[in-house]
Structure formats: C-alpha cells, structure tokens
N, C-alpha and C positions, 0 to 999 in steps of 0.2 A: 503494500500500499503507501502510498505516496502524496504528496500535496502539494498542489499547483497554485500558483501566486498570482492573480489578474493584476491587469496594468493599472487596477484600482486598490490593488495589496488585500482581497477577499482572499481565503485561501477556501480549493476544493481539495475534496478529497478525489481519487485516481489511484487506479490500479492496473497494471499490463500482465498479462498472461500470454500463454501459445507461442507460434512462432511462424514467421512467412511474410508476407506484406502485411504493411499496417493498415486494421480495420480500427475505427473509432466510432463508439454506438454511443445513441441518444436517448436516453430513457423517456419514458411517457410521465403524464404530468396534467398539465403543469403541476408543481408543487410537491412532487413525489421523490422519488431518488432511484438509484440504478437497479432493475432488480434481472440480470443480464447475466447470472452465474450461470445459467444453464447455455444458454447462448455461446459465452465465452467457452464452457467446456466444449461444446457442440462443435467447435469450429479452431479448436486449440491447435490440429494438426495444418490448420493450412492458412492461418492467419496470425500475427502479432497483436492480439485483441486489447484495447485499451475502453476501460469505462471508466465514467464521471458519474459524480451527484452534482446536479446544477445548482447556482448558490442559492443560498437560503436555504438548502434541503437536504434531508439525508444527514450523513455524514460529514457536508461541507460546513464552512463555516457561516452562524444564524448572524445573518447582514438585515439592513433596512432595505435591498435592492440595488441599484433600482429594477423594475420589474417588467423589462421590455425586450422584445425580441431581438432588437437592435445591440443591447446589452449581453444578451447569452449569446450570440453568436461572436461577441467578443471574447467570452470568456472561453467557447468552444475554439478559437483561434489560439489562444492561452496555452489549451492542454497542448493544441498539435504543436507550439515552440516549446512547449515542455519536453515532448518527446521528440523534438529535434526531427520532425516529422517536414521535408519537403511538398511531399505529397500523401495523399491517404484516401481509402473507400472511405465512406459514411455508411452507417446502419442507423436508421432511426424509428421508431415505434411511436404510432400515435400522437400524441402534442410533439415527442422526438421526432417524428418523420417532416412536421411541419418546420421544425428547428433545422433541422439539418437540409430539407430543400431551402430553406432561407438563407444558409450559409452558401451552399453552393450557387446559388442567384448571386450572393455579395462577392464570393473569393472561388471562381469556378478553376483558378488556375491552382487552386490547392486541393483538386476533388480528383480521384482519377472514378471514381463510379459512385452513385448512389442507389441505396437499398431502402425503398421506402414503403415499410410493413404497417400497415392497419391504420394509414391516414383517413383524411377526409377529404381529399381534392383540395381542390383550388376555387370554389364553388363559394358562397356567403355561408354563414353558420345556417339561417333562416332555411334555406335549401334541404336539409336534411335531421336538422336537430327533433323538429318535431316527431317525423317516424321512428327516430331514436328515442326520445322519450315515452312514446306510446310502447315501444317494443320492449325498455328496460323497465315499464309498469307491469306489463302484462309476464314478462321473465319472473321476476321478484314476487309478483302478485300471484305465482303458481303455489306458493304457500303462503297464505294471508297474514300468518302468525310471523312470517319474516319479515314481508311488507311493513305490517306495523310497528314491529321492533327497529327496523331502518328510518322509519319517520321518527321516532320517537327520541333516537338518540343523537347528542351533539354531533357540528359535520366533522371534527377530528378525531373522532374515537374509532378505535382499532373496529370493536364489533363494527360498528356501522360501515366500516370502509370493506370489511370481512365480506359482507352481507352483499355490498353493494357490486365488488368486485368478482361474487360469484356469478352474476347474470352473464359474464363475459366468457364462460365454457359452455360449448355446445353439449360436453357430458354432464348430464345434472347431475346425477349421481356421485361423480367427482369434483363437483365444481366447487363446493366449500373446502374441501381439502387443497385445491388448488389456489386458492383465494387465501386460504390461511397461509400458504408457503408465499406468498407475495407480502404478508404483511408481518413476516418472522426473517430478521428483527423488525423491530416497529421502531422507528423514527418520528413519526409523528405528519402529518398535512401542512404542508404551508400554506394555509387559507387563504395569505395576503398576495402572495406569488402567484397562485391559482386564480383568484378574483381579477389582479390586475392583468396576466396574460389572456386572460379567456376574453375581456373587456376590449383589450387590442385586438384580438383575432376578429373580434365582432365587427369592430368599425374597419376594418383595412382587409379583411380576407376577403377576395371576390374581385378586386379592383380590375379594371382591364390592364392598368398596366402591370400586375400580376400575370396576367396572361400573356401579354405581350414577352415577358422576362423568361417564361417557361418556356415559348415558343425559339427564344435566344438560345438556349440551355445546351451547350455542345459538350455533352459528356452523356456516357450512358447511365441509362436507371432501370432498375429493377423494380416493378410494383410487387408485393404480397399482400394478399388480403385470404382471410379466414373468411369462406363463403358464408358461414354462420355468424358474422360478427351482425350485432346489431344494430349499428351504424350502416346505413345504406352504402352497400357496395356501389352504387350507381353514382354515389357524390365524387368517387375518385374518376370515372372516367372523365371529365373536364382535365384532369391534370396528365391522363394516357393522352386526350388527343391532341395537346397540347405541346408535349416534348415528341423533339424530332427522332432521336435513341432512347427506346422503350422496350421492355419488353415485362410482360406479367403473367404471374404465376398464380393461381385461386388453390386453395386447398379445402376440398369441399368439406371435409369434417371438420374443418377447425374454425374456432370463435376468435376473437381479439386478440389473444396471444395465441400464434398458431406455431411456435415453437414447442407449446406445451404439450398442444393435443395431435400435432404430427410434426413430431422432431424429425423423423426420417424426409420427409415431403418438404420441410422447410430446410434441412440443409443440404439437400438435392436441388431448391432451386436457388440458395447465396451462392453455395462454392462455385459454380460457373461465373458469375457477375465479379469474384474476389480474382480470378484468372484472366 
C-alpha cells in the first residue's frame, strides 16, 4: 500500500499488484472506495494493476473536497505520475467509468485504452434515472421487510448500503452475500462528495460538447455491460454511437458488477483490450 500526494496536498490511498502493462482502476460511487480486489486478482497475470481510493473516501485522507470532476481528473493524474506511468490503460466502473472517460477526454495522450464498465453513457441523467428508480424499488421490494428497513436507516449506514447494493446482482440467492463483501471493510459513504458530484453530473452530462468530444476521441474503448443491470443499458448506446474505435461486450447473466457474477466472461472481454 502506498500514499499518493496530490498537487493540493491531499493524501490518497493506492496499491499496485500484478505484472504486465499498467492498468489503473477507477472505482464507483461517488463517495465510495476501491472494491476492485477481485478484478486485480483476475488480471494479475496480465497487467500491473493500480487501485486507489478517491479523495475524501475510503482509506484516503478525509478532506473538504473540492468535489468536482476536474479535481478528480487531476487526482487520477497524480496517481499516474506517482507510479511513473507515461501512458496507461484505464478501467472505470459505474461513476468511475464516467471519471475514466472524463480523464481520457481531457488527457488522451496518457491513455492507451479505456475500459468502460457499467456506466450510463453520455445522455442526461433524466433519460435513464426514472426506469432505474422503478427497477430499484421493484427489486428491493421483492422483500417488503428489506425495503422498509432500507427506507428507515440513515443514508450512510452500513446495513442500508448492503440492502441497497443487493439489488445490483442478478443472482438473488447470493445478492446479500455479494453486497456484504462490498461493505467489508466498511469505511462509510462520503455523502457530501456523493451529493456534489451527482449534482454536477446532472448539470453537465448530456451537453452537445460532450458528444463532440467523444466523437473526436482517438483511442480504443471497450464497453462492458451486465445485461441484468437495473440501469437501462440503452443509455450507453449514446456513447457507443459517438465513439470511432469501440467494442462492446454484454454479459447476459450479470448485473452491475459483472466481474462478480461472470468472472470468466469479464476476463475474456477485458484481456484483449489490454494487449
């Protein structure tokens, strides 16, 4: 484990493992922490994998922000510089997919390939959030007691997070087990970070300039979806159409964390992108 210091003096937790070409991971959230230990192990024979906790989250130093995509892109660049990487492949999941895409658009000369996992495309949030909310409530409502418990708990409570994350898995029999692993160890959700970055996305995502920037992006992109993700996968069509060098793999039996429910399919999709 290592400490990366950003240009404004914030200390970030980071870790490097495996062997091969560099691959930097961007975890989901916002407001969460790196949960990519399984991904790092899955790709350890193929890539030198760098994991890190975003500012103010997880094992990184608690700080007062700022909570902006621009700041997080700069933090990711600090991670790159710390490990002496001239170029790197980037893999981002969910909100982290949005962050990785933002970095690639801002600093394409530093990126060999982008692996975009379980994102929501470049459309406005209003295009997909309604169906997502309906799917979320329907899936959690399969057990009315769980839904009621989730509604009663405070937003940063571990049990509430486990209940909420359990909807992300197609295998309903193991959903709570998988979600419990995500919350172990528990570092607490940075709700201030989450609120600010989600608000920024609602203001800026879907702008015409974003489409133009994606059309001009000249690097290979792999999009990986779980077909059973409760966020409409059609939202990602916007990104796929805008890109000039793109491959898309949909894993039919997986939800929002496809490496958990289909590790073999996930590895088979990702490894060629790293070569």
